[in-house]
C-alpha positions in Angstrom: -8.9 -14.7 10.8 -7.2 -14.3 14.8 -8.1 -11.6 16.6 -4.8 -10.8 18.0 -3.2 -8.2 16.3 -5.8 -8.8 13.9 -6.5 -5.0 12.9 -5.0 -1.5 12.4 -6.0 1.7 12.0 -6.5 3.7 8.7 -7.9 6.8 8.3 -11.0 7.3 9.8 -11.8 3.4 10.2 -9.5 0.3 12.0 -9.8 -2.2 9.8 -8.8 -6.4 9.8 -5.0 -7.0 8.9 -5.7 -8.6 5.1 -8.0 -7.0 3.1 -9.0 -7.6 -0.9 -7.0 -5.5 -3.8 -9.4 -5.8 -6.4 -6.5 -5.2 -9.9 -7.0 -8.6 -10.8 -10.8 -8.3 -11.2 -10.3 -6.6 -14.5 -9.2 -8.2 -17.8 -5.5 -9.1 -18.8 -3.3 -6.7 -18.4 -5.8 -5.1 -16.2 -7.0 -3.6 -19.3 -11.2 -3.9 -20.4 -13.4 -6.2 -18.5 -13.3 -9.8 -17.0 -13.4 -12.9 -18.4 -16.3 -14.0 -15.9 -18.3 -11.2 -14.9 -20.6 -13.2 -12.2 -17.6 -14.6 -10.7 -15.8 -11.1 -10.4 -19.0 -10.0 -8.2 -19.4 -13.2 -6.5 -15.7 -13.0 -5.8 -16.4 -9.1 -4.0 -19.5 -10.6 -2.0 -17.7 -13.8 -0.6 -14.9 -11.2 0.3 -17.3 -9.1 2.2 -19.3 -12.1 3.9 -15.3 -13.5 5.4 -15.1 -9.9 6.9 -13.2 -8.2 4.5 -13.4 -4.5 5.6 -10.6 -2.9 3.3 -10.9 -3.2 -0.4 -7.9 -1.3 -2.7 -8.7 -0.4 -6.1 -8.1 2.1 -8.9 -10.8 4.1 -11.5 -8.0 3.4 -14.1 -8.2 -0.7 -13.4 -10.4 -1.5 -16.1 -10.4 2.1 -16.7 -13.2 2.6 -14.6 -14.1 -1.5 -15.4 -13.0 -2.8 -11.3 -14.4 0.7 -9.3 -18.3 -0.7 -10.9 -17.7 -4.3 -10.4 -17.4 -3.0 -7.2 -20.5 -1.0 -7.2 -22.6 -3.3 -8.5 -21.5 -6.1 -6.4 -21.4 -4.2 -3.2 -23.7 -0.9 -3.0 -24.9 0.2 -0.6 -21.8 -0.6 1.4 -21.5 -1.7 4.5 -20.8 1.4 7.5 -17.4 -0.3 7.7 -16.0 -1.1 4.5 -12.8 0.7 4.3 -12.4 2.2 0.2 -9.4 3.3 -0.8 -7.8 4.1 -4.3 -5.3 5.7 -6.2 -4.4 8.6 -8.3 -1.8 9.2 -10.5 -2.4 7.5 -13.7 -4.8 6.7 -16.8 -5.3 4.2 -19.3 -5.5 5.2 -23.4 -7.4 3.5 -25.3 -4.8 0.5 -25.9 -4.4 -0.2 -22.1 -1.2 1.7 -21.8 -0.4 3.1 -18.3 -0.1 6.8 -18.7 0.7 9.5 -16.6 -1.9 11.9 -14.8 -0.5 14.0 -12.2 -0.7 17.1 -12.6 -2.8 18.7 -9.6 -5.6 19.4 -11.2 -5.7 15.7 -13.2 -5.1 14.5 -9.6 -8.1 16.1 -8.5 -10.1 14.7 -12.0 -9.0 11.1 -10.4 -10.1 11.5 -6.9 -13.6 13.0 -8.8 -13.5 9.7 -11.6 -13.4 7.2 -7.9 -16.4 8.8 -6.5 -18.5 9.1 -9.4 -17.7 5.2 -10.9 -17.5 3.6 -7.5 -20.8 6.0 -6.6 -19.7 7.2 -3.2 -19.1 10.9 -1.6 -15.9 9.6 0.3 -13.3 7.2 0.3 -11.5 6.5 3.4 -7.6 6.9 1.5 -6.0 8.0 -2.0 -3.0 6.9 -2.4 -1.1 9.4 -4.7 0.8 7.2 -7.0 4.1 7.8 -7.9 6.1 7.5 -11.3 9.7 5.0 -10.4 12.6 7.1 -9.8 10.2 10.1 -9.1 12.4 12.8 -7.8 11.5 14.3 -4.6 11.3 18.0 -5.6 8.3 21.3 -5.6 6.5 18.9 -8.2 5.9 16.4 -5.3 4.9 19.6 -2.9 1.9 20.4 -5.2 1.3 17.0 -6.2 0.1 16.5 -2.0 -1.5 19.6 -1.6 -3.9 18.2 -4.1 -4.6 15.5 -2.3 -5.1 17.8 1.2 -7.5 19.9 -0.5 -9.3 17.0 -1.1 -8.9 16.1 2.4 -9.7 19.4 3.6 -13.1 19.0 1.9 -13.8 16.1 2.6 -14.0 13.8 0.1 -11.1 11.2 1.2 -10.3 11.1 4.8 -7.4 10.6 4.8 -4.0 11.1 2.4 -1.4 7.9 1.4 1.7 7.9 -0.9 2.8 4.7 -3.4 5.9 3.3 -5.0 8.4 6.3 -2.7 11.2 6.2 -1.4 12.4 7.0 2.2 12.9 10.9 1.8 10.0 10.7 -0.3 8.1 9.9 3.2 9.7 12.2 5.3 9.5 14.9 2.9 5.2 14.6 2.9 5.1 14.0 6.5 6.6 17.7 6.3 3.9 18.7 4.9 0.7 17.0 5.7 -0.3 13.5 7.6 0.3 10.4 5.8 -2.2 7.5 6.8 -0.5 4.7 4.3 1.9 4.2 2.2 1.6 1.2 -0.5 5.3 0.1 -2.2 6.5 -3.3 -3.5 7.2 -5.7 -0.3 8.1 -9.7 0.2 10.3 -12.1 1.5 12.6 -11.6 -1.5 12.2 -8.0 -1.9 12.1 -5.7 0.9 14.5 -2.6 -0.7 11.6 -0.7 1.2 13.2 -1.7 4.2 13.3 1.6 5.7 10.3 2.8 5.1 8.4 0.0 6.1 10.6 1.1 9.0 9.9 5.0 9.4 6.2 3.8 9.1 6.0 1.4 12.3 7.5 4.0 13.9 5.2 6.5 13.1 1.5 4.4 13.6 1.3 5.0 9.4 -0.1 1.6 7.6 2.4 0.1 5.6 0.5 -1.8 2.8 2.9 -3.8 0.8 2.1 -4.6 -3.1 3.2 -7.8 -4.7 3.0 -9.7 -1.2 4.1 -12.9 -3.4 6.6 -11.5 -5.7 6.6 -9.6 -9.3 6.9 -10.2 -11.3 6.7 -13.9 -12.0 10.3 -15.2 -11.4 10.0 -13.5 -8.4 7.0 -15.1 -7.5 8.7 -18.5 -8.4 11.3 -18.0 -6.2 9.0 -17.1 -3.3 7.0 -20.4 -3.9 9.6 -22.8 -4.5 12.3 -21.7 -1.7 13.2 -24.5 0.5 12.7 -22.9 3.5 9.2 -21.3 2.8 8.0 -24.8 1.7 9.5 -26.7 4.5 7.5 -24.0 6.8 4.3 -24.7 4.8 4.3 -28.5 5.3 4.8 -28.0 8.4 1.4 -26.2 9.3 -0.3 -27.6 6.5 -0.5 -24.3 4.6 0.4 -23.5 0.7 3.5 -21.9 0.6 1.7 -17.9 -0.6 -0.3 -18.4 2.9 3.4 -19.0 4.2 4.9 -16.0 2.5 1.5 -13.5 3.8 1.3 -15.0 6.8 5.3 -13.7 6.9 4.8 -10.2 6.6 1.6 -10.3 9.3 4.3 -11.2 11.9 6.9 -8.9 10.9 5.5 -5.6 12.2 1.7 -5.1 13.4 1.4 -1.9 10.9 1.5 -4.2 7.8 -2.2 -4.3 5.9 -2.5 -6.9 2.7 -4.7 -6.4 -0.3 -3.9 -9.8 -2.1 -5.7 -9.5 -5.2 -7.6 -12.4 -6.9 -10.3 -13.1 -9.7 -11.2 -16.8 -7.2 -13.3 -17.4 -4.6 -11.5 -20.6 -4.0 -7.8 -18.7 -3.9 -9.5 -15.8 -2.3 -10.5 -17.8 0.8 -6.8 -19.2 0.3 -5.5 -16.1 1.1 -7.9 -15.1 3.6 -6.7 -17.8 6.4 -3.5 -16.3 5.7 -4.6 -14.4 8.8 -4.9 -17.1 10.9 -1.5 -19.0 10.2 0.4 -18.3 13.1 4.2 -18.6 12.7 6.6 -19.1 15.5 9.3 -16.8 15.8 12.0 -19.2 14.8 9.5 -20.0 11.5 10.0 -15.8 11.2 13.5 -15.7 11.5 14.0 -18.1 9.3 11.9 -17.0 6.1 13.6 -13.2 6.6 17.2 -14.9 6.3 16.2 -17.4 3.9 16.4 -14.6 1.3 18.6 -12.9 2.4 19.5 -9.5 4.3 17.2 -6.1 3.4 
């Protein structure tokens, strides 16, 4: 990773801009144990050895499976490691994702994360909203549960995820927000107003699906001729170019690309040292149309 614009504040820590998302360490469909638990442990340890100091997770990955892998691999944790989780959902016995977002359930979700990770406090917890959630009194009450947790010292900062610009502005009327996690990549810039607001206010923006999701979007990015041409010019993979573009467009972007492979981990982290020229950033931005 390079040192230019390499760090950004996340709650009570200043982290490298390329971190690690742990979701893919669970089994198929983010449910159950991984096919190769030893490799999952090795990936986590390799991430820390490579300098990663920001890991994103959730108790409902598995459920509990991923948090327990993180604890087994990394506890006792490095002092500078930012552990960030999210609440707002749960998995049933068949793996279906269900809402778990009443205020008392959100607090229970925080406690579940603390228990399975084996920590007394988390760097940040994101309130993960369901699609098309309204900006209403319920949203205010949900945020109140996270405010209470922060005031009690079990989380250092509050984040929100899968939100609109209106959600962000309403949340900021209630409390400080340290990060926003929304879908954002070369092919999906529907969250551009949210990113712009976060940048103006010094809030970390953490794009999920940074390489495109679902698969068709991912393939569209990987095979785009502009992406391929720029990748060839740098001797890089198309995915690295897509990640480097995200780092180049705004200093407040923090990446959490996920993988269950050490080789893929190394490729993702190397994107942090790929410096795109301004004209390359412009070509990539325009290749997929305006937001």
